[in-house]
Structure formats: structure tokens, C-alpha cells
VOFIVEX-433538 format. One record per residue (C-alpha): residue number from 1; residue in one letter; x, z, y. Coordinates in pm, whole numbers, plus 50000, padded with zeros to 5 digits. Layout:
BEGIN
(NUM, A, (X, Z, Y))
...
// end
This chain:
BEGIN
(1, M, (59471, 43166, 22719))
(2, S, (59453, 43540, 22886))
(3, S, (59588, 43558, 23221))
(4, E, (59918, 43741, 23302))
(5, N, (59754, 44091, 23409))
(6, G, (59662, 44062, 23038))
(7, R, (59993, 44018, 22845))
(8, G, (60226, 44272, 22781))
(9, S, (60003, 44561, 23008))
(10, G, (60051, 44843, 22712))
(11, T, (59751, 45081, 22616))
(12, G, (59748, 45294, 22930))
(13, D, (59616, 45082, 23188))
(14, H, (59295, 45279, 23227))
(15, R, (59417, 45586, 23144))
(16, G, (59557, 45862, 23395))
(17, G, (59801, 46129, 23408))
(18, A, (60098, 46094, 23164))
(19, G, (59883, 45911, 22951))
(20, A, (59923, 45605, 23172))
(21, S, (60292, 45688, 23262))
(22, T, (60378, 45701, 22894))
(23, G, (60160, 45326, 22825))
(24, A, (60364, 45167, 23115))
(25, E, (60702, 45304, 22991))
(26, S, (60630, 45223, 22663))
(27, A, (60522, 44818, 22795))
(28, G, (60803, 44815, 23011))
(29, R, (61020, 44899, 22716))
(30, T, (60852, 44617, 22504))
(31, G, (60916, 44382, 22755))
(32, L, (61269, 44445, 22822))
(33, T, (61351, 44397, 22391))
(34, G, (61128, 44099, 22380))
(35, F, (61289, 43941, 22738))
(36, L, (61655, 44026, 22579))
(37, S, (61572, 43875, 22238))
(38, L, (61459, 43544, 22380))
(39, L, (61718, 43538, 22588))
(40, R, (61971, 43564, 22280))
(41, R, (61813, 43325, 22060))
(42, E, (61828, 43069, 22374))
(43, V, (62172, 43159, 22454))
(44, L, (62259, 43160, 22061))
(45, R, (62098, 42817, 21991))
(46, F, (62359, 42615, 22273))
(47, V, (62649, 42861, 22158))
(48, R, (62615, 42793, 21770))
(49, R, (62635, 42415, 21858))
(50, P, (62969, 42377, 22114))
(51, R, (63041, 41992, 22000))
(52, N, (62668, 41889, 22134))
(53, T, (62698, 42122, 22456))
(54, F, (63083, 42182, 22541))
(55, V, (63257, 41869, 22393))
(56, P, (63096, 41624, 22588))
(57, P, (63100, 41764, 22900))
(58, F, (63465, 41827, 22834))
(59, I, (63577, 41459, 22708))
(60, T, (63329, 41338, 23001))
(61, N, (63486, 41511, 23306))
(62, V, (63869, 41451, 23151))
(63, L, (63802, 41100, 23218))
(64, Y, (63671, 41125, 23553))
(65, F, (63975, 41347, 23636))
(66, S, (64181, 41092, 23528))
(67, V, (64047, 40802, 23613))
(68, F, (63931, 40914, 23956))
(69, G, (64100, 41203, 24033))
(70, V, (64464, 41059, 23918))
(71, I, (64425, 40650, 23937))
(72, L, (64266, 40663, 24208))
(73, G, (64322, 40961, 24390))
(74, E, (64700, 40834, 24443))
(75, R, (64574, 40523, 24636))
(76, I, (64306, 40720, 24853))
(77, D, (64446, 40915, 25157))
(78, Q, (64284, 41282, 25218))
(79, I, (63925, 41341, 25267))
(80, A, (63837, 41637, 25502))
(81, G, (64192, 41738, 25507))
(82, V, (64198, 41796, 25129))
(83, P, (64370, 41573, 24804))
(84, Y, (64110, 41345, 24663))
(85, I, (64135, 41495, 24345))
(86, L, (64052, 41848, 24522))
(87, F, (63791, 41675, 24704))
(88, I, (63561, 41578, 24384))
(89, L, (63623, 41846, 24190))
(90, P, (63313, 42068, 24357))
(91, G, (63105, 41747, 24301))
(92, L, (63206, 41729, 23943))
(93, V, (63145, 42078, 23906))
(94, V, (62779, 42049, 24035))
(95, L, (62704, 41750, 23830))
(96, G, (62815, 41942, 23485))
(97, A, (62620, 42240, 23544))
(98, I, (62298, 42166, 23682))
(99, S, (62298, 41873, 23401))
(100, N, (62342, 42105, 23144))
(101, A, (62092, 42354, 23298))
(102, F, (61838, 42117, 23291))
(103, E, (61908, 41953, 22967))
(104, N, (61894, 42309, 22823))
(105, A, (61546, 42363, 22938))
(106, S, (61393, 42093, 22915))
(107, F, (61500, 42022, 22543))
(108, T, (61435, 42429, 22434))
(109, I, (61060, 42363, 22627))
(110, F, (60958, 41986, 22444))
(111, H, (61152, 42080, 22121))
(112, G, (60976, 42398, 22094))
(113, R, (60621, 42203, 22176))
(114, W, (60723, 41928, 21951))
(115, N, (60771, 42120, 21663))
(116, R, (60493, 42383, 21733))
(117, Y, (60756, 42706, 21737))
(118, I, (60685, 42764, 22135))
(119, E, (60384, 42914, 21967))
(120, E, (60530, 43212, 21846))
(121, V, (60646, 43310, 22152))
(122, L, (60295, 43213, 22361))
(123, T, (60158, 43460, 22134))
(124, S, (60400, 43757, 22174))
(125, P, (60326, 44092, 22414))
(126, L, (60507, 43888, 22614))
(127, S, (60409, 43814, 22993))
(128, Y, (60449, 43488, 23109))
(129, R, (60728, 43587, 23373))
(130, T, (60936, 43734, 23086))
(131, M, (60898, 43422, 22875))
(132, V, (60998, 43186, 23186))
(133, G, (61281, 43433, 23290))
(134, A, (61414, 43415, 22973))
(135, Y, (61425, 43024, 22888))
(136, V, (61556, 42996, 23272))
(137, L, (61833, 43234, 23280))
(138, A, (61949, 43101, 22979))
(139, A, (61951, 42760, 23058))
(140, A, (62136, 42876, 23413))
(141, I, (62439, 43063, 23166))
(142, R, (62488, 42751, 22983))
(143, G, (62523, 42547, 23328))
(144, A, (62772, 42847, 23454))
(145, I, (62965, 42816, 23177))
(146, V, (63035, 42453, 23176))
(147, G, (63041, 42471, 23581))
(148, V, (63361, 42708, 23497))
(149, L, (63500, 42491, 23221))
(150, I, (63528, 42185, 23461))
(151, S, (63716, 42412, 23686))
(152, L, (63933, 42482, 23421))
(153, I, (64002, 42109, 23349))
(154, G, (64027, 42078, 23736))
(155, A, (64324, 42272, 23751))
(156, F, (64482, 42145, 23431))
(157, F, (64534, 41851, 23665))
(158, T, (64591, 42003, 24021))
(159, P, (64589, 42338, 24187))
(160, V, (64278, 42462, 24230))
(161, G, (64211, 42764, 24453))
(162, V, (63890, 42933, 24503))
(163, T, (63867, 42960, 24924))
(164, K, (63482, 43161, 24971))
(165, P, (63453, 43303, 24630))
(166, L, (63120, 43465, 24702))
(167, Y, (62957, 43147, 24871))
(168, L, (63120, 42970, 24549))
(169, V, (62929, 43212, 24314))
(170, A, (62566, 43262, 24523))
(171, F, (62579, 42841, 24528))
(172, G, (62659, 42878, 24179))
(173, I, (62394, 43091, 24081))
(174, V, (62102, 42964, 24306))
(175, I, (62193, 42602, 24179))
(176, T, (62173, 42666, 23804))
(177, L, (61839, 42872, 23784))
(178, L, (61682, 42603, 24028))
(179, F, (61764, 42329, 23757))
(180, A, (61720, 42547, 23496))
(181, A, (61350, 42579, 23660))
(182, L, (61349, 42247, 23712))
(183, G, (61401, 42183, 23364))
(184, V, (61134, 42399, 23207))
(185, T, (60898, 42213, 23420))
(186, G, (60985, 41855, 23264))
(187, G, (61000, 42030, 22903))
(188, L, (60654, 42094, 22991))
(189, W, (60543, 41769, 23138))
(190, A, (60760, 41526, 22871))
(191, D, (60545, 41369, 22596))
(192, D, (60825, 41234, 22443))
(193, F, (61209, 41245, 22398))
(194, D, (61261, 40951, 22623))
(195, D, (61123, 41109, 22916))
(196, L, (61359, 41335, 22924))
(197, T, (61675, 41068, 22914))
(198, M, (61460, 40930, 23174))
(199, L, (61462, 41237, 23398))
(200, N, (61840, 41300, 23326))
(201, Q, (61981, 40953, 23324))
(202, F, (61789, 40796, 23579))
(203, I, (61655, 41046, 23858))
(204, L, (61941, 41374, 23804))
(205, R, (62266, 41165, 23753))
(206, P, (62218, 40910, 23979))
(207, L, (62131, 41187, 24311))
(208, V, (62419, 41336, 24262))
(209, F, (62621, 41074, 24245))
(210, F, (62488, 40927, 24602))
(211, G, (62532, 41324, 24685))
(212, G, (62890, 41335, 24802))
(213, V, (63071, 41348, 24506))
(214, F, (63293, 41070, 24546))
(215, Y, (63301, 41062, 24925))
(216, S, (63264, 41174, 25239))
(217, L, (62916, 41152, 25469))
(218, N, (63130, 41032, 25808))
(219, E, (63238, 40701, 25594))
(220, L, (62894, 40633, 25609))
(221, P, (62677, 40395, 25902))
(222, Q, (62497, 40704, 26080))
(223, A, (62166, 40528, 25960))
(224, V, (62224, 40634, 25584))
(225, Q, (62448, 40961, 25680))
(226, Q, (62041, 41067, 25790))
(227, A, (61893, 40869, 25491))
(228, S, (62168, 41128, 25275))
(229, L, (62071, 41423, 25420))
(230, L, (61683, 41369, 25249))
(231, N, (61896, 41417, 24934))
(232, P, (61894, 41776, 24793))
(233, M, (62224, 41760, 24658))
(234, I, (62392, 41664, 24962))
(235, Y, (62330, 42052, 24990))
(236, M, (62465, 42168, 24663))
(237, V, (62800, 41980, 24660))
(238, N, (62900, 42062, 24977))
(239, G, (62778, 42449, 24897))
(240, V, (63012, 42449, 24587))
(241, R, (63290, 42225, 24797))
(242, Y, (63266, 42531, 25038))
(243, G, (63338, 42781, 24797))
(244, F, (63618, 42566, 24630))
(245, L, (63769, 42471, 25030))
(246, G, (63619, 42619, 25260))
(247, V, (63521, 42293, 25421))
(248, S, (63155, 42111, 25427))
(249, E, (62970, 41870, 25605))
(250, V, (62635, 42061, 25661))
(251, D, (62592, 42450, 25688))
(252, P, (62622, 42617, 25400))
(253, N, (62414, 42949, 25489))
(254, A, (62133, 42719, 25592))
(255, S, (62197, 42545, 25263))
(256, L, (62224, 42843, 25051))
(257, A, (61883, 42932, 25214))
(258, V, (61692, 42639, 25161))
(259, L, (61833, 42601, 24828))
(260, S, (61735, 42998, 24724))
(261, G, (61356, 42907, 24853))
(262, L, (61363, 42606, 24645))
(263, A, (61459, 42769, 24312))
(264, I, (61240, 43101, 24360))
(265, G, (60920, 42842, 24447))
(266, V, (61023, 42648, 24110))
(267, I, (61010, 42977, 23918))
(268, A, (60724, 43043, 24025))
(269, L, (60544, 42711, 23949))
(270, D, (60673, 42732, 23580))
(271, V, (60498, 43086, 23539))
(272, A, (60170, 42964, 23694))
(273, L, (60240, 42648, 23450))
(274, F, (60246, 42894, 23165))
(275, Q, (59922, 43106, 23273))
(276, R, (59740, 42757, 23291))
(277, G, (59869, 42656, 22955))
(278, Y, (60007, 42313, 23083))
(279, G, (60145, 42096, 22811))
(280, L, (60168, 42422, 22565))
(281, T, (59788, 42372, 22443))
(282, D, (59609, 42056, 22313))
// end
């Protein structure tokens, strides 16, 4: 494959004066149009199939709130000074948002490889950064929509407020972008659909469930608390919980900084993998 510098660079790279400026502007318009077209295609792909993308998390979270929030919540004292159903809501939002962001990106990349229509994107004049950006952003949008949907479901069961809206939005953006980018990596790595299932069901979900969704870290033995801090989900769940409730068991500013760095790093990795043709070429 050609290098990043050779894609979508326009015809004015070696010209001077107005010619170079015109070529750069034309290439910029082409890149933006291509980005928006690819983004639109990826967003429409899941919007047009709500039974596959939005109905399952809706049903699953109605069950979560009914069983854990209502039935068990009535038998559990407050945690961190808030009702149990409110305590678990941020974790369920995180679980739904990152699962759907990861699933969307990993499936669309793998399905494109499997059916070889991703070659149409690879042979377009778009840069690799533009391709990755469109795939990641589309998946992050799906994750954000599901996160909002779960919040609305929670509001049906209990009054839901937002104490720190800026933190909530910031963590929502960062974690969906991070797992959308991880989904791109997974889609490039997977050899079959079973690999995608394994990543989501046997790695992602267990990390979330052991990430403080249903319990407080303070309830764990000291050694287990320290080991739990190695789980990145702890920082995501607590960050979103801080946005909703204003309470967190870890420093939200440090969490946001680390997660932002991870998101940037994984997106850069995806661009590098596209440049190398990893998983894209035979």
C-alpha cells in the first residue's frame, strides 16, 4: 500500500504559489467530503437496523434495572450515600456505551474484510487518518446513543440528575472513542466471527462487571482493592458516576487524563495498522 503521504495529497504538492494553495484546498475538500460520506454510511448502517442495535440493549437494561435496581435495591442500603439503583446506573451506562462502540467498529471492519468491500474504501483517495476517523466516530456515536438510551431507561425507574455535566460529557466522549478505536483493532485482528464474540463476551464484559458497577471498592478487602485499580473499567465507571452523582472512588481528573491518552494512543495505533495493511491485505 502507498504511504500516508501519498494518499489524498492532491496534485499541488510539488507546485508553488497559487497552484499549491488551490491543490491543498481541493484535497482538503475531497478529504472532508469523503470523511462525511464514509461516516454517513457507517451511521446509517446501524440506524437502519434498530432491532439489532437498539432493541437488545433496551431489553437487557430494563431487566438489569428491574432485578438489580428494584428487587435487590430495596434490600440493599445506600452506597456512597446514594440509593443502590442510582449507584449502578452509571456502570450500566458505561457497559452499554462501550460494548456497542466496540461491537460496531469491530463488526464493520471485520465484515468489510470478510466480504472484501473494505477494498473500496482502501482504494479511495482518502487518507488512512480519515478512514480510521470515520470508523471510530461512527462507532462512538452508536455507543453514545445507547448510553443516552440507558440513562432514559434508568430515569423511568428512579429520578436521575446530572451533578457534573461537563465531566459526564467528557468521560462519555473519551470512553466511546477509546472503545471504538479498540473495536477497529479487534476487527483487524479477528480471523472469524468467534474471535469477535470472544473479545466482547469473555474480555470486555467481565472487566466491566469487575469494574465497580454493582459494588463499591470500599467493600472489598484492601488487597483486592489494590488489584482492582489495575482494571481500567474502574476509572471509566467512577468517572461517569462522578458526572451523574458527584461521587467517585478515584480522582476523576487523573482518570480523564489517562483515558484520553489511551484513546489517542489506540487511534494512532489504528492509523499505523491501516498504513501497514495489517489484516487488510492477503
